[in-house]
N, C-alpha and C positions, 0 to 999 in steps of 0.2 A: 510729727504727723498731724497734730491738731492745728499747727500753724498753716500747713499745706491745705488742709480742709477749709480753714477760715479764708485763706486767699482765694481758693476756688469758689467759695460762696460769694465773696465780694466781687470776684470777676464776673460770675454769672449774673449777679444783681446789676452790675454796671452795664453789661451787654443788654440785659432786659430793659433797663431804663432808656438806653440809647435806641433800642428797637422801637419802644413806645414813642420816643421823640420823633423818629423817622416817620412812623405811621401818622402821628398828629400833624407834622409839617406837610406831609404829602396830601392829607385831607384838606388842610388850609390852602395849599397851593392850587389844588384842583378847583376850589370854590372861589378864589380871589381873582379879580380882574375887572374889566369894563362892565361885565355882567356878573354880579355877585350871586353865588348860589349857596344857600345854607348847607351846612354839613349833612343834615338829615336828608336833604334832597340829593346831594351828591351820592350818598350811600344808596338811595333808591335807584339812581341812574346806573350805578355800578352793578347793582343786583338785577334790575329788570331791563336795563338797556333802553333801546328805543321802542320796545314792544308796547309800552303804554303811550298812547297819543298825547297825554297831558305832559309827558316828560320829553317829548320829541325835540323841542328847542334846546333844553338843557342837555340832553343826551348828545346833540350835535356839538355843543361847546365842550362838554366834558370829554367825550370819547375821541373826538377828532382833533382837538386843539390842546386842551390843558393836560390830559393824561399822558400823551407822549412827551410833552414838554417836561412834566414832573419826573417821569421815568428817566428821561435823558439827563436831567439835572442830578438825580440820584446816582446814576452811573458815572457821569463825569466827575462829580464831587468825590465819590468814593474812590475812583481811580487816582485822582490827584492827591487826595489825602494819604492813601496807602503808599503811593510813590514817594511822598515826602517822608513817611515813616521809614521806608526802605532806605532812602538816601541818608537819613539821619543815623540809622543803624549802621550802614555800610561805612560812612565817613567817621562814625563815632563822634558826631557833632550835632547837637540839637538845633543848630542854626542852618543845617544843610537844606537844600531845596532841589526839587526835580530839575530846575533850570540849569543846575550845575553840570548835568550830563549833556547839555546842548540840545535836548529834544525840542523845547519850545522855540529856541532860536532857529533851529533847522526847519521846523515846521512853518514858522513865520516867514522865513526866506522863501521856501517852496511856494507858500500861498501867495506871496508878493510876485513871484515869477509867473504864476498862473494868472493872476489878476492883470498884471501890467503887460506881459509878453504873450499871453494866451491868444487874445483877439488878433494881435499882429501876426502871430504864427499861422492862425487859421486863414487870415486874409492872404498871407504870402503863399500858402500852399493851395489857395483857391478852393478851400473846403467850404461847405455851407455852414454859416455861423448862426447864432453865436456859439461860443464854447459851452458844452453841457455843464450844468452846475456841479454835477457829480465829480468833475475833474478837480475842482478846488479841494474838497476834503480828502480825496484820494492823493492828490499831490502833497498836501500838508502832512498826511500820515507817512508817506514815503520819504519826505524830506526830514522829518523828525527821526525816523528809523535810520536813515542814511547817516545823519549827523552823529547818532549814537555809535554806529558801527565804526565810523572814522575815528571817533574819540577812543573807542575801545582798542582799535588797532594802534593808535599812538601811545596808549598807556600800557600796552602788553609787550613784554620782552621775554623770550624763552619760556613761554607758557605761564608767566606770572604777571598779574595786573597790579600796577602801582596806583594806589588810591590817591597819593599826593600828585602824581603826574596827571591823573585823570582830572583832579580838581583844577590844576593850572591850565591844562589843555582845554578843559571845558570853558574856562573864563576866556581864553584866547579865541576859541571857535565861536563863542557867543558874541564877542566883540566884532569878529570878522563878519559873522552873519548879520549883525546889526548894521554894520557899515554898508554891506551889499544891499540890505533892505532899504537903507536910507538913499542909496543911489537909485534904486527903482522908484522910490517915492519921488525923487527929484525929476525922474523921467516920465512920471504918470500924468494923465490929464485929470480934469476935475472929477469925472465919474469914478475913475480908478482910485483917485485919492480918497474919495468917500468910502469906497469898498475897503481899501486898506485900513483906514481909520476904524471902521466898524469891526473888521476882522481882528485888529490888534487889541481891541477893548473887550471882545467876547460878547456872546449873546446866545440865549436859548430860544430866541424868537423864531428861528427856522426849524424847530423840532417837528418831525413827522414820524409816523410809524415806520417808514422806510429807513429813516436815519437811526431810529432806535434799534431796528432789526440789524442794521449794519454795524452798530457800535457794540451791541450786547455780546456777540461772539468774540470780540477782542478784549473788552474790559472784564466781563464776568469770569472767564477762566483765570485771569490774573487775581481777582478777589478770592477765588476759591483756592488758588495755589499758595498765596503768600503765608497763610498760617503755618504751612509746613516749614517755612524758613525761620520761624520764631526761635527755635532752639539754637540754630547756628548763629543768628544775630545776637542772641544773649551771650553766647560764648565769645563772639567777636569783640564785645565790649572790653574784654580783658586783654585784647591784643591778638594779632594774627598767629604768633607762635603759640600762645596759650590755647587759642581755639583749635589749632592743629593737633596739639597734644591731647585735647579733649575729644578728638575723633571727628572734628568738623573738616570737611573737604573745602578748604577756604577758597581756592580758586574757582571751584564749581559754584560755590555760594555767591561769589562776586559776579560771575557770568549770569547766574540766574537773576540776581537783583537788577543788573543793568538791563537785561532783556525785558524783564517784566515792567520796569519803569518806562522803557522805550515804547513798549506796546500800549500801556495804559495812558501815558501822557500824550503820545502821538495820536491815539484814537480820540482822546478828549479834546485836543486842540483841533483835530480835523472836524469834530462834530460841533464844537461851540466856540472856536477861536481861542485866543490866548487869554487865560484867566489866572491872575496871580493871587498869592497869599494863602490859597487853600492848602497847598502842600506844605507850607511853612508853619502856619499858625495852628492848624488842627492837631497834628501830631505833637507839637511842642506843648500845647495846652493840656492834652491828654496825658502826656508824660508827667506833667507836674501834678495832675490830679490822681491818676491811677497807677503811676509808677512806670519803670522802664521795661517791664516784662513784655517782650515782643509777642508772645503767644496770645496775650490779651490786647496789647496795644494795636496790633495790625487790624483785627476785626473791628475794634472800637473806632479806629481811625476811619475805616470804610463807612461805618454808620454815621458818625458825626460829620464827616466830610460831605456825605450826601445830603444830610439835613441842613448843613451850613449853606451849601450852594443853592438849594431849593429856597431857603429863607431869603438869601440874597436876591434870587430871581423874583420872589414875591415883592420885595422892596423895590426892585427895579421897575416892576409893573405899576405900582401904586404911588410912588413918590412924586412922579411927574406926569401922572395920568391926565389926558389920554395918551401922551407920549410915553416912550419906554427908554429908560436909561440903559446903557451897556452894562452888563453884569460885572465886567472887570472893574468899573468905577466903584460899584457898591462893595465888592470884596476888598478893594484897596482901602476905601474909606472906613470900613469896619475892621479889616484885618490889621492895618498899620497901627491904629491906636491900641488895639487889644494886644498886639505883639509888643509894643513899647511898654505897656502896663505890665505884661508878664516879665519882660526883661528887668524893669525897675524893681518889681517885687522880688525877683530872684537876686538882684544885687543887694537889696536890703537884708534878705535872709543871709547872704554870704557875709555881709558886714557885721550882722549880729552874732 
């Protein structure tokens, strides 16, 4: 009983520290950029808005540009990190990644179709152009969701979903989607090629309140729902048969995980493009620090994933200012060395 209470206190402390980190990073993000705004002034703007004429310029920057960008970064980062934690729990492998279910590849292929073929389709049908921008994120979301449904259908037989088949089919579908995307890249013109490159590297530069409003109803329910799956994922670590005997409805748990990952990652890719390493590094690092308890790991991944992506966005804005790096470059440059360090540290512990 004392051990349970101690674990609960440590968990609450960890979540409290991560929440404080999220608030600090959000405040930093809102203040950083071409126009630097001190934290105290940011708080004044958030409290008083544009009512004070002395804050009018800062309010325009904070409320219309940086605040939606920061909120979108928190949402997308949280969704990607939680999806990674779900995939690692479902596959019982700390190296699993949301890309294994084909969401990113399917979304990327759909986005490439919209970019390369959209204008041609509009011209062929004689419709007034250009294609509305909203079609791109909508197409990416539907593409990611469709790829996941195809993968689920391939891996399910007689009402049972094979995790091993899902893994192998996901690799095959990812390779096929990559090949078709490459074909579209080959057929694209210079403008379309620039759009494809920008999309494939990810960015929060196009964040608006409209995009935040469209993304929140998709990702926020996922973040609120995943803690309910914690007990089932804890039991699944022991194996599917053992989890079933512990009262876990294993097939329903698999379907729930796959659906939630598809929605969260699809919405994230639709809003910010393809961003790697968040879903791989964040849950793996947390598992080494706070342990594999999913009822703590899932909310902790949401908090740290949001903070990590927003910090990467801050770096993307200031490293090459006044230009802006694609955020996918920053997450890869930070995530890959950190992940290698974690792997080497784990190998040293195993050898010891």
